[in-house]
C-alpha positions in Angstrom: -67.4 -102.1 -63.5 -66.6 -98.4 -63.4 -67.1 -98.6 -59.6 -64.7 -101.5 -59.2 -62.0 -99.7 -61.2 -62.5 -96.6 -59.1 -62.3 -98.5 -55.9 -59.1 -100.3 -57.1 -57.6 -97.0 -58.2 -58.4 -95.3 -54.8 -56.8 -98.3 -53.0 -53.6 -97.9 -55.1 -53.4 -94.1 -54.6 -53.8 -94.4 -50.8 -51.0 -97.0 -50.6 -48.5 -94.8 -52.5 -47.6 -92.5 -49.6 -46.9 -95.4 -47.3 -44.5 -96.9 -49.9 -42.6 -93.6 -50.3 -42.1 -92.8 -46.6 -38.6 -92.3 -45.2 -37.3 -93.7 -42.0 -35.5 -91.2 -39.9 -33.1 -92.1 -37.0 -32.6 -89.4 -34.4 -29.5 -89.9 -32.3 -29.4 -88.0 -29.0 -26.0 -87.7 -27.4 -24.4 -85.7 -24.7 -22.2 -85.9 -21.6 -22.6 -85.2 -18.0 -19.5 -83.4 -16.9 -18.1 -82.2 -13.6 -18.3 -78.5 -13.0 -15.0 -76.5 -12.9 -13.3 -75.1 -9.9 -11.9 -71.6 -9.6 -8.2 -71.6 -10.7 -5.6 -69.2 -9.3 -8.2 -67.0 -7.7 -9.9 -66.4 -11.1 -6.8 -65.2 -12.8 -6.0 -67.3 -15.8 -2.3 -66.1 -16.0 0.6 -67.0 -13.7 4.0 -65.4 -13.7 6.8 -67.4 -12.2 9.9 -65.2 -11.6 13.1 -67.2 -11.5 15.1 -64.2 -10.5 18.6 -63.3 -11.6 20.8 -66.4 -12.2 24.5 -66.0 -12.6 25.8 -67.5 -15.9 28.9 -68.8 -14.1 26.6 -70.9 -11.9 25.3 -72.6 -15.1 28.7 -73.1 -16.7 28.9 -76.8 -16.0 26.8 -79.1 -18.3 23.7 -80.4 -16.5 23.7 -77.5 -14.0 20.4 -76.0 -12.8 19.3 -72.9 -11.0 17.7 -73.0 -7.6 14.1 -74.1 -8.0 11.3 -71.6 -7.4 8.2 -73.1 -5.7 4.7 -72.2 -6.6 1.2 -73.8 -6.4 -1.5 -74.6 -8.8 -4.5 -73.7 -6.6 -8.1 -74.7 -7.2 -10.9 -73.3 -5.0 -14.7 -73.3 -4.8 -14.9 -76.8 -6.4 -18.5 -77.7 -6.7 -19.9 -80.9 -5.0 -19.6 -83.8 -7.4 -16.2 -82.7 -8.7 -13.9 -85.3 -7.3 -10.5 -84.5 -8.9 -8.7 -82.3 -11.4 -6.2 -83.4 -14.0 -3.9 -80.7 -15.3 -2.1 -81.3 -18.7 1.0 -79.4 -19.6 1.9 -78.3 -23.1 4.5 -76.0 -24.6 7.4 -76.1 -27.0 9.9 -78.7 -25.9 13.6 -77.8 -25.9 15.3 -79.5 -28.8 18.6 -80.0 -26.9 17.2 -80.9 -23.4 14.3 -83.0 -24.6 10.5 -83.4 -24.1 10.6 -82.9 -20.3 12.0 -79.3 -20.7 10.5 -76.2 -22.3 12.4 -74.2 -24.9 13.6 -70.7 -23.8 12.2 -68.1 -26.1 14.1 -65.4 -24.3 17.6 -64.1 -25.3 19.7 -66.4 -23.1 21.1 -69.3 -25.0 21.9 -72.9 -24.1 19.3 -73.1 -21.3 15.9 -74.8 -21.0 13.1 -74.4 -18.4 12.0 -77.3 -16.2 8.8 -77.6 -14.2 8.3 -80.4 -11.7 5.8 -81.8 -9.3 7.2 -80.6 -6.0 6.0 -83.7 -4.2 7.4 -86.4 -6.5 10.1 -84.5 -8.3 8.7 -85.8 -11.7 9.3 -83.3 -14.5 6.1 -82.0 -16.1 7.2 -81.5 -19.7 5.1 -81.2 -22.9 2.3 -83.8 -22.8 2.7 -84.6 -19.0 -0.3 -84.5 -16.7 -0.9 -84.6 -12.9 -4.1 -85.5 -11.1 -5.1 -84.2 -7.6 -8.2 -85.2 -5.6 -10.5 -82.4 -4.4 -10.3 -82.1 -0.6 -13.2 -82.0 1.8 -13.0 -78.1 1.9 -13.6 -78.2 -1.9 -10.0 -77.2 -2.8 -7.0 -78.8 -4.5 -3.4 -77.8 -4.5 -0.6 -79.0 -6.8 2.8 -77.9 -5.4 5.2 -77.2 -8.3 8.7 -76.1 -8.9 10.3 -74.3 -11.8 14.0 -73.9 -12.7 16.5 -73.3 -15.5 18.8 -76.0 -16.7 21.8 -75.9 -19.0 22.2 -79.3 -20.5 25.4 -78.4 -22.4 26.6 -75.7 -20.0 28.2 -72.4 -21.0 25.0 -70.4 -21.3 25.0 -66.8 -22.6 23.4 -64.1 -20.5 20.0 -62.9 -21.4 16.3 -63.2 -20.6 14.4 -66.4 -19.8 10.9 -66.9 -21.1 8.6 -69.8 -21.8 4.9 -70.2 -22.1 3.3 -73.3 -20.7 -0.4 -73.9 -21.4 -2.3 -75.8 -18.7 -5.5 -77.6 -19.7 -7.7 -78.7 -16.8 -10.1 -81.6 -16.8 -12.5 -81.9 -13.9 -13.8 -85.4 -12.9 
């Protein structure tokens, strides 16, 4: 009888660890992403000089300065990277609207505009543009920048805006 109780007790004890085991799910996640290109020759800053603009040329509401052309240039794009999407962000001008950037310089009643030089579409806060990578592993986005006076009658002073570009490689 003692032997039967001992065998029964051993059977119960060995079953306990199986009853108290935890199930664990392991989730494995990740992404395969396209490698980046070299932007602007490796320099992460660009300075676009709009030059000296006569206040009298901006006197009329809706007037703009002459546009200044520049390129967003991508080189050394690795194989497998097919396109680049550039997203623009900055402080929108409260008077001119979301497509224009607020001047943080000392000139008043002016806003800064950036546009796609090919289509003329304004690249304001939240806008984006996509360019395919060429066979030579480069991409070029021709752009223009200018100053606009929506209300006219600007006061002389400096012009300054910071526009942040975020690139996504596909």
